[in-house]
N, C-alpha and C positions, 0 to 999 in steps of 0.2 A: 463765733457762736454763727450760724447762718439762719437766715430768716425763713419765711416763708417764699418769699421771693428767689432763694438760691442763691444769696449776696450775703457776705460777709459785712458784718454791719459795725460801729462803735456802739457800745453799750454802756448804759451807767451804772447806776447806783442800783443794787436790787429791787425790783418792781418800777423800775424808774420806767416813764415813759416821757417824749416828747410830746409838746402841747400840741394840739389841734393847729390852731392858729399859728404856731411856728413853719407848723408842716407848710401847710396852707398858704401861707405867704413867701414860702421857698419857691411851692410850684409855681406861684403867679408870676414870682420874678423868671422862673427860667421860663415857662409859657411865653411869658412875653418880648425875653430876649430872643425865642427860638425865628429863623428868618423861613422855616418853611409853613409859616400857617399864620392867619390869622387872629392874633390874640382877641380882638375883641368881638370874637364869636364863641369861646370857650368860657367857661363858668367851672371855678374848680372850689368843690366843697370838699371840708375833711372832717370824718366824725368818726370816734374812735379809732385812729388812726388809718383808718380809711379813706382814701381818695376817688373823689368823684369827680369825673371828669363830662362835662354835658355842654349841648350847643350841637353848633353845627361845622363842617369842614367842608371844602374843596371834593378833596380826594381820600380813596384809601390809604394811601401813604403818608398823608397829612393826618388824618386818624392814630395810624402806623406811630407817626414822629412827635405827636404829643405823650401820649404815652411814654416812647420807651425812656423820653427826656426827664423823666419824673422819679419813673420807678427804682431808683437809687438812693433816694433820699432818705437820709437817716430817721428813724423811729415810725417810716413807712410798714404798714399792715398786710394793704394791698390794693388793689385799684379795680374801681368799675370805671370801662371804659365806655359813656354814653354816647358819644360824638356819635352826629347822624353826618353820613357823607351825602352832600346836595348835590343832584344831578342835574347838570345846567340844562338849560331847553335846546331839541336840536332840531 
């Protein structure tokens, strides 16, 4: 079955949903292990299967990478990427 993100995901029994706290913990672990951004500046929240990334990163690429890393989590219904790219003073 394809989800809203266009990916095939494992499914459970009818009407089963993966708990938000499980999705959140897995997403935090993925962000923590990501070598392309500073995980201490990113907050991960999940409500009703919708994952929200908020905080700040140094580049657009880091913002994209954070979203890319978590988009295939089982049970994820959508992503809101509210990361702000902080421009360094020139």
